[in-house]
C-alpha positions in Angstrom: -12.3 31.3 51.3 -10.1 28.6 49.7 -13.3 27.4 48.0 -14.3 30.9 46.8 -10.8 31.3 45.4 -10.9 28.0 43.7 -14.4 28.9 42.1 -13.0 32.2 40.7 -10.0 30.3 39.4 -12.3 28.0 37.6 -14.5 30.7 36.2 -11.3 32.4 34.9 -10.0 29.3 33.2 -13.6 28.6 31.6 -13.4 32.2 30.4 -10.1 31.8 28.9 -11.0 28.3 27.3 -13.9 29.9 25.7 -11.7 32.6 24.3 -9.3 30.1 23.3 -11.9 28.0 21.3 -13.5 31.1 19.7 -10.1 32.2 18.5 -9.3 28.7 17.0 -12.6 28.6 15.3 -11.8 32.1 13.7 -8.2 30.9 12.6 -9.6 27.7 10.9 -12.4 29.6 9.3 -9.8 32.1 7.9 -7.5 29.3 7.1 -10.4 27.5 5.3 -11.6 30.5 3.4 -8.0 30.7 2.2 -8.0 27.3 0.9 -11.4 27.8 -0.7 -10.2 30.8 -2.4 -7.9 28.7 -4.8 -4.4 30.5 -3.8 -2.2 27.5 -4.1 -4.6 25.5 -6.1 -6.3 24.4 -2.6 -9.8 22.6 -3.0 -11.1 23.9 0.3 -10.7 20.4 2.1 -9.2 21.7 5.1 -12.1 24.1 5.4 -14.5 21.4 5.1 -12.9 19.3 7.7 -12.7 22.2 10.0 -16.4 22.6 9.7 -16.9 19.0 10.5 -14.9 19.1 13.4 -17.5 21.1 15.6 -15.9 23.7 17.8 -18.1 22.5 20.6 -15.7 19.4 20.9 -12.8 21.5 21.7 -13.6 22.2 25.4 -13.6 18.6 26.0 -9.9 18.4 25.0 -9.1 19.9 28.2 -6.1 17.5 28.9 -5.0 19.0 32.3 -8.5 18.0 33.7 -8.4 14.3 32.3 -5.0 13.2 31.1 -2.3 15.5 32.5 0.8 14.1 34.2 1.1 14.9 37.9 2.1 18.4 38.5 1.8 19.5 34.7 -0.6 21.8 33.2 -2.1 22.2 29.8 0.6 24.8 28.8 3.3 22.2 29.3 1.5 20.3 26.4 2.0 23.0 24.0 5.3 22.1 22.3 7.5 24.4 20.1 6.9 23.9 16.3 10.1 22.7 14.5 9.9 24.3 11.0 11.0 21.7 8.3 12.6 23.2 5.1 12.1 21.9 1.6 14.7 19.6 0.1 16.5 21.0 -2.9 14.6 20.2 -6.2 16.6 17.4 -7.3 14.9 15.2 -4.9 11.5 15.6 -6.2 11.2 11.8 -7.1 13.5 10.8 -4.2 12.9 7.0 -3.2 15.3 6.4 -0.1 15.5 2.5 -0.3 15.7 2.4 -4.1 18.2 5.4 -4.9 19.9 4.9 -8.0 23.4 6.3 -6.8 23.5 3.6 -3.9 22.0 0.9 -6.0 25.0 0.9 -8.3 27.3 0.0 -5.3 25.6 -3.7 -5.1 26.0 -6.6 -7.2 23.9 -6.9 -10.5 23.6 -10.7 -9.8 20.0 -11.8 -9.6 19.0 -8.1 -9.7 20.4 -7.5 -6.1 21.3 -3.9 -6.9 17.5 -3.5 -7.7 16.3 -4.3 -4.4 16.0 -2.3 -1.2 18.9 -0.8 0.2 18.3 1.9 2.6 20.4 5.1 3.8 22.0 4.8 7.2 20.6 7.1 9.9 23.1 9.8 9.2 22.3 10.0 5.5 18.7 10.3 6.0 17.1 13.5 4.7 15.6 15.8 7.4 13.7 18.0 4.9 10.6 18.2 2.9 10.5 16.6 -0.6 9.3 19.1 -3.1 6.5 18.3 -5.7 7.5 19.3 -9.1 6.5 22.9 -10.3 3.0 22.8 -11.9 2.0 19.7 -9.8 -1.9 19.3 -9.8 -4.4 16.9 -8.2 -4.8 13.7 -10.3 -8.0 13.3 -12.1 -10.7 11.3 -10.3 -11.2 7.6 -10.9 -11.9 6.3 -13.5 -10.7 9.1 -15.6 -7.4 8.7 -13.9 -6.9 5.1 -15.4 -6.6 6.7 -18.7 -5.1 10.0 -18.1 -2.3 11.6 -15.9 -1.2 15.2 -16.0 2.2 15.7 -17.6 3.3 17.9 -14.8 2.8 15.2 -12.1 5.3 12.9 -13.7 7.2 14.6 -16.3 9.1 11.7 -18.2 8.5 10.9 -21.9 11.0 8.1 -22.3 8.2 5.4 -22.3 6.4 7.1 -24.9 9.2 6.6 -27.2 10.4 3.0 -25.9 6.9 1.6 -25.9 5.3 3.6 -28.8 4.2 0.5 -30.8 3.0 -1.3 -27.6 0.5 1.3 -26.7 1.7 1.6 -23.2 1.4 5.4 -22.8 1.1 8.3 -25.1 1.7 12.0 -24.7 -1.0 14.3 -25.6 -0.5 18.1 -24.8 -0.3 18.3 -21.2 -1.4 14.7 -20.2 -0.3 11.3 -20.8 -3.0 9.0 -22.2 -3.1 5.2 -21.3 -4.8 3.1 -24.1 -4.6 -0.1 -22.0 -2.1 -1.8 -24.2 0.7 -3.9 -23.5 3.6 -6.0 -25.1 1.5 -9.0 -24.8 -1.9 -7.6 -25.3 -1.9 -5.3 -28.6 -5.8 -5.4 -28.7 -5.9 -4.1 -25.1 -5.8 -5.1 -21.6 -9.7 -5.9 -21.6 -9.4 -8.3 -24.6 -6.5 -10.0 -22.8 -8.3 -10.5 -19.5 -11.3 -11.7 -21.5 -9.1 -14.7 -22.7 -8.0 -15.3 -19.1 -11.7 -15.3 -17.9 -12.4 -18.0 -20.3 -10.3 -20.4 -18.4 -9.9 -18.8 -14.9 -13.2 -18.0 -12.7 -12.5 -14.2 -12.6 -16.2 -13.3 -12.8 -17.7 -15.2 -9.9 -15.5 -13.7 -7.0 -13.2 -16.9 -6.9 -10.5 -14.6 -7.9 -10.1 -11.5 -5.9 -6.5 -10.7 -5.3 -3.6 -11.0 -7.9 0.1 -10.5 -8.2 1.6 -8.9 -11.4 5.4 -9.2 -11.5 7.1 -6.9 -13.8 4.1 -4.9 -14.3 5.1 -2.0 -16.6 2.4 0.7 -16.1 0.2 -1.7 -14.4 -2.6 -1.6 -17.3 -3.3 -5.2 -16.4 -4.2 -4.4 -12.7 -5.9 -1.3 -14.1 -8.6 -3.2 -16.0 -8.8 -6.0 -13.4 -10.3 -3.3 -11.1 -13.6 -3.0 -12.8 -13.9 -6.9 -12.6 -13.7 -6.5 -8.9 -10.1 -8.1 -8.7 -7.2 -6.2 -6.8 -3.8 -6.7 -8.2 -0.6 -6.0 -6.4 1.7 -4.8 -9.2 5.3 -4.4 -8.9 8.3 -3.4 -11.0 11.9 -2.2 -10.3 13.1 1.4 -10.1 14.0 2.8 -13.5 14.0 -0.4 -15.4 11.9 1.7 -17.6 11.5 5.1 -16.3 8.9 5.9 -13.8 6.6 2.9 -14.7 5.5 2.4 -11.1 5.0 6.1 -10.7 2.7 6.3 -13.4 0.7 3.4 -12.0 0.0 5.0 -8.7 -0.7 8.3 -10.6 -3.4 6.3 -12.4 -4.8 5.3 -9.1 -3.6 1.7 -9.4 -2.0 -0.4 -6.6 1.7 -0.8 -7.2 5.2 -0.9 -5.4 8.8 -0.6 -6.2 9.9 -4.4 -6.2 11.7 -7.1 -8.1 12.2 -10.8 -7.8 15.8 -10.9 -6.8 17.8 -12.3 -3.7 15.3 -11.6 -0.9 11.7 -13.0 -0.4 8.7 -10.9 -1.6 7.2 -8.9 1.3 4.0 -10.8 1.2 2.5 -13.7 3.2 2.2 -17.3 2.0 -0.8 -18.5 0.5 -1.9 -14.8 -0.2 -2.9 -14.6 -3.8 -5.5 -16.1 -6.0 -3.7 -15.5 -9.3 -0.2 -14.5 -10.2 0.8 -13.2 -13.7 3.9 -12.6 -15.8 3.3 -10.8 -19.2 6.8 -10.7 -20.8 8.2 -9.5 -17.4 11.7 -10.7 -18.3 12.2 -12.9 -15.2 14.4 -15.8 -15.6 11.9 -18.4 -14.3 14.1 -21.6 -15.1 17.3 -20.0 -13.5 18.6 -20.6 -9.9 16.9 -24.2 -9.8 13.6 -22.5 -10.2 13.8 -20.4 -7.2 11.5 -17.7 -8.5 8.9 -20.1 -9.5 9.0 -21.6 -5.9 8.6 -17.9 -4.4 5.6 -17.5 -6.7 4.4 -20.9 -5.5 4.9 -19.8 -1.8 2.7 -16.7 -2.1 -0.1 -18.4 -4.4 -3.0 -19.7 -2.8 -3.9 -23.4 -3.1 -6.0 -23.8 -6.0 -4.5 -20.4 -7.3 -3.6 -19.8 -10.9 -0.1 -18.9 -12.5 -0.3 -17.0 -16.0 2.8 -16.7 -18.1 2.4 -14.9 -21.4 5.2 -14.2 -23.9 8.6 -15.9 -24.4 9.1 -19.0 -24.4 5.5 -20.0 -24.7 4.7 -21.3 -28.1 8.3 -20.7 -29.1 7.9 -22.8 -32.3 5.7 -20.1 -34.0 7.3 -17.0 -32.3 11.0 -17.6 -31.9 12.0 -15.2 -35.1 10.0 -12.3 -33.6 11.8 -12.6 -30.3 15.1 -12.9 -31.9 16.2 -16.0 -30.1 17.4 -19.3 -31.0 15.0 -22.5 -31.2 17.2 -24.1 -29.1 17.4 -21.6 -26.5 13.7 -21.0 -26.2 12.8 -24.8 -26.2 15.3 -25.4 -23.4 13.7 -22.5 -21.3 10.2 -23.8 -21.8 11.3 -27.3 -21.0 12.9 -26.1 -17.8 9.6 -24.2 -16.7 7.5 -27.1 -17.5 9.9 -29.4 -15.3 9.8 -27.0 -12.2 6.0 -26.6 -12.6 5.7 -30.5 -12.4 7.9 -30.5 -9.5 5.8 -27.9 -7.7 2.7 -29.9 -8.7 1.0 -27.4 -10.9 -1.5 -28.6 -13.5 -1.2 -26.9 -16.7 -4.9 -26.1 -17.8 -4.3 -24.1 -20.6 -1.8 -23.2 -23.4 -3.1 -20.9 -26.4 -1.2 -18.7 -28.4 1.4 -17.2 -26.5 -0.2 -17.8 -23.0 -0.1 -20.6 -20.6 -2.0 -21.0 -17.5 -1.1 -23.4 -14.4 -3.2 -24.3 -11.5 -1.7 -25.0 -8.1 -3.1 -28.0 -6.3 -5.3 -27.5 -3.1 -3.2 -29.6 -1.0 -0.1 -31.9 -0.8 -2.3 -35.1 -0.6 -3.7 -34.4 -4.2 -0.1 -34.3 -5.4 0.9 -37.9 -6.4 4.5 -36.9 -7.0 4.9 -34.9 -3.8 4.4 -37.9 -1.8 8.0 -38.8 -2.3 9.6 -35.7 -0.7 13.2 -36.8 -1.9 12.1 -35.5 -5.3 11.9 -32.0 -3.8 13.8 -29.7 -1.7 11.3 -28.6 1.2 11.8 -25.4 3.1 13.0 -25.8 6.6 11.6 -22.3 8.0 8.6 -23.3 10.3 7.2 -19.7 9.6 6.6 -19.1 5.9 5.6 -15.7 6.5 8.7 -14.6 8.1 9.9 -12.9 5.0 11.4 -9.3 5.7 15.0 -9.4 4.3 15.0 -13.1 4.3 17.2 -14.7 1.6 15.1 -16.6 -1.0 16.0 -20.1 -1.5 15.4 -22.9 -4.0 12.9 -24.8 -1.8 9.3 -25.7 -1.8 7.1 -23.9 0.9 5.3 -26.8 2.8 1.3 -26.5 2.9 -0.8 -26.9 6.0 -1.8 -30.5 6.5 -5.2 -31.7 5.6 -7.4 -34.8 6.4 -8.3 -35.9 2.8 -7.7 -35.0 -0.9 -10.7 -32.8 -1.0 -9.6 -30.4 1.8 -8.1 -27.0 0.9 -4.9 -26.6 2.8 -5.1 -23.8 5.2 -8.9 -23.6 4.8 -11.3 -22.8 1.9 -12.1 -19.1 1.3 -15.6 -17.7 0.3 -15.9 -15.8 -2.8 -15.6 -12.1 -2.9 -17.4 -10.1 -1.3 -18.6 -12.7 1.2 -15.1 -13.1 2.2 -14.6 -9.5 3.3 -16.3 -9.8 6.5 -16.2 -13.8 7.0 -13.8 -15.1 9.7 -10.5 -15.8 7.8 -9.6 -19.3 7.8 -6.3 -18.7 9.6 -8.2 -17.3 12.6 -11.0 -20.0 12.4 -8.3 -22.7 12.6 -6.2 -21.0 15.1 -3.2 -20.3 13.0 -3.0 -16.8 14.6 -1.9 -17.1 18.3 -4.4 -15.6 20.9 -7.0 -14.5 18.5 -10.5 -15.9 18.4 -13.2 -15.8 15.8 -15.1 -13.6 18.5 -12.1 -11.4 18.8 -12.0 -10.8 14.9 -15.8 -10.0 15.0 -15.3 -7.4 17.5 -12.4 -5.9 16.0 -14.6 -5.7 12.6 -17.3 -4.1 14.4 -15.1 -1.6 16.2 -13.6 -0.2 12.9 -17.1 0.1 11.4 -17.7 2.4 14.3 -14.5 4.3 13.8 -14.9 4.9 10.1 -18.5 6.1 10.9 -17.0 8.7 13.3 -14.1 9.7 10.7 -16.7 10.3 8.0 -18.5 12.9 10.3 -15.4 14.9 10.6 -13.9 14.3 7.1 -16.9 13.9 4.9 -14.7 13.2 1.7 -13.5 10.0 3.3 -16.1 7.7 1.6 -17.0 9.9 -1.6 -13.8 8.6 -3.7 -11.8 11.9 -3.3 -9.1 9.8 -1.8 -8.4 7.1 -4.3 -5.0 5.7 -3.0 -5.4 4.9 0.5 -2.8 3.6 2.9 -3.3 2.1 6.5 0.2 2.1 8.2 -0.7 -0.4 10.9 -3.5 -2.4 9.4 -4.1 -5.1 11.9 -6.7 -7.4 10.4 -7.8 -5.0 7.8 -10.8 -3.6 9.5 -10.3 0.1 8.4 -10.0 -1.2 4.8 -13.0 -3.4 5.1 -15.2 -0.7 6.5 -14.4 1.7 3.4 -14.4 -0.8 0.8 -15.6 0.5 -2.3 -14.7 0.5 -6.1 -13.9 4.3 -5.9 -10.8 3.6 -3.7 -8.2 0.9 -2.5 -6.2 0.5 0.6 -2.6 -0.8 0.9 -2.8 -2.5 4.4 0.7 -2.2 5.9 1.6 -4.8 8.6 4.7 -3.6 10.4 7.3 -6.0 10.8 7.5 -5.6 14.6 3.8 -6.0 14.8 2.7 -8.3 17.9 0.7 -10.7 15.5 1.1 -12.0 12.1 -2.1 -10.8 10.6 -1.3 -10.0 6.8 -2.3 -13.4 5.9 -5.8 -12.9 7.4 -6.0 -9.5 5.4 -5.5 -11.3 2.2 -8.1 -14.0 3.1 -10.6 -11.2 3.5 -10.0 -10.2 -0.4 -7.9 -7.2 0.7 -4.1 -6.4 -0.3 -1.0 -5.3 1.6 2.4 -5.7 2.4 5.1 -6.2 5.2 7.2 -3.0 6.1 9.4 -1.5 8.7 8.6 2.0 9.2 12.1 2.8 10.4 12.8 2.8 6.6 11.4 4.3 3.6 8.4 2.7 1.8 9.0 1.3 -1.5 7.0 3.9 -3.6 7.4 7.5 -5.2 6.8 10.4 -3.5 3.2 11.9 -3.6 1.5 8.4 -4.2 -1.1 8.3 -1.6 -4.2 10.5 -1.1 -4.9 9.5 2.5 -2.8 7.9 5.2 -4.3 6.3 8.4 -2.3 5.2 11.3 -3.6 3.6 14.3 -1.3 3.0 17.3 1.6 3.2 15.0 3.6 5.8 17.0 3.2 3.9 20.1 4.2 0.8 18.5 7.5 2.3 17.2 8.2 4.1 20.6 12.0 3.7 21.2 12.2 1.8 18.2 13.1 5.0 15.6 12.6 8.6 15.3 9.1 9.9 15.3 10.3 12.6 13.0 11.7 10.2 10.5 8.4 8.5 10.2 6.4 11.6 9.7 8.8 12.7 7.3 8.3 9.5 5.5 4.5 10.0 5.6 4.9 13.5 4.2 7.0 12.2 1.3 4.5 9.7 0.2 1.3 12.1 0.7 0.0 14.2 -2.0 -0.4 18.0 -1.6 -3.8 18.4 -0.2 -3.9 14.7 1.0 -5.4 13.8 4.3 -4.1 12.0 7.4 -5.8 10.4 10.2 -3.9 9.1 13.2 -5.2 7.5 16.3 -3.0 7.2 19.3 -2.5 8.2 23.0 -2.8 11.7 23.7 0.6 12.2 24.7 1.9 10.7 21.8 -0.4 12.9 19.4 0.5 16.2 21.2 4.3 15.4 19.8 3.0 14.3 16.5 0.9 17.4 16.1 3.7 19.8 16.8 6.0 18.0 14.3 3.0 18.0 11.8 2.5 21.5 11.9 6.2 22.2 11.1 5.7 20.1 8.0 3.1 22.3 6.5 0.1 20.2 7.6 -3.1 21.9 8.9 -4.2 19.9 11.9 -7.1 19.2 14.1 -7.1 17.3 17.4 -10.3 15.9 18.6 -11.6 13.4 21.1 -12.3 9.6 20.9 -15.7 8.9 19.7 -16.6 7.7 23.2 -15.8 10.9 25.0 -13.2 13.0 26.6 -12.2 10.5 29.3 -10.7 8.0 26.9 -6.8 8.7 26.4 -7.0 7.6 22.7 -7.5 10.7 20.6 -7.7 11.3 16.9 -5.6 13.7 14.9 -6.8 15.0 11.4 -4.3 16.8 9.0 -4.3 18.1 5.5 -1.1 18.6 3.8 -0.8 22.2 2.3 -0.2 22.8 -1.4 3.3 23.7 -2.2 5.7 23.1 -5.1 9.5 23.1 -5.6 11.3 25.7 -7.4 9.4 28.5 -5.3 10.7 28.8 -2.0 8.2 31.6 -1.3 5.3 29.0 -1.5 3.1 28.7 1.5 5.3 28.3 4.9 
């Protein structure tokens, strides 16, 4: 009799499960149809993702059968949904750690007030940052490079301040970006041609670049078609919304400044660094800023300086500075470059180019280390909130003058899937070449599974992509395409220092602590990927705070993919639904018995100034 009762119960549960599955399929079909209808300017992405997550998968998500805790049932996993309200409209461009009111409380010396100053827990916002009224999806790349909808970034000051320099022009309901700049009046393309006549840009030797004081990032925008990824940064509101414009264009950029703390990038990361009239006092503070560039510049990498004080004898009148002042500034830069053992390989017009030596052995003046202050830190990649100092970061030892310190890197794209030198040389503890190759293979498999659910993933629909816990950059490598770029974020609490290896693959990224706000404007990423992130930050900070930050930086109708343990994703799913995300939880590609699951989500379209928008 007991067996018979159990069989009946099983049939009852099976019937109930089927009804639930049918009901959910109907719900998502109606939801998708609503998206497709155009109400709220939806583009039917939610519908397509729902279709791609075959409803036959849902019975496999019987958590009470495979993964429930002792004594629990599936009904225990259905958490109440907390509804998050919109923030007031004045927060539409809120950047938590670069808030202008807070910034003014800090010293102006060395741009300290422009650096990261995050709010304490009690001052954090627990509401949804509203998009501006009239917000629309950006133009697809490459059109977005040249045009940005006015409603998405409604600030005209740059069109006045930089009118004669062709940064940006306002035309009707769009901004147009002609590709001009202060130092390249003939356009960024012509300017880059000048660089390419000296620097080997065309053959893949130069793949990653750093643009300090980037403006609207036209230099980085035009490097993209030459297969060079530039990490551009500029301070918040030095010129209004310049980084916001860059990201609206689909160009990598973050809010940042050379100030008192180290840049959030690993040592030996960039093939090229660039300053085009970026207003950074390179000769000040005993050369501290040039020494920081030296830290992040790869052995054999290039530093480009255009504008004052280069060729001051010809240009001093136009720059409205005295000969003596400009001469002293250039002399100081030359002295520091010699101290760093950079070789000046070109000076033409207002542009000078230096090349960093490939190792210390090839630098005669460095043999006598009494001439230079060497940094004492044993970890040159330990940079998060660490004070910048006027010292030179040591390079790894080499056996002879021809060897590249830290290991030679292949041209791009060969370097993308090659074992990074930091791994091959054992500089990342407990990681072998075989482990890297296994990780690479795994992410190709994961991305293939993702694309069967979200068919837009590899089409270019998502231009600006973020991987919140990037590891070795496997996700970014698997989707590498000129149609998109990935910001590979390595959390400061990650178990392994992998960001250097990410750069050695020809990818870009940044260190960050997800208990704080990211250094970007709202609505700047089209897709966010997070693998194991919430487990990593368990007991570190609030899951709610991390999800609200994800919502802040995600565009309306942007997508999210989260991989994590089933218990973690159940909580994430509940909070996400309260943030106006359409969600779908599916099994691991290896089947229902694997605890790791995948949550797919699409952020609904809604705007500020209309509290009756989709709820």
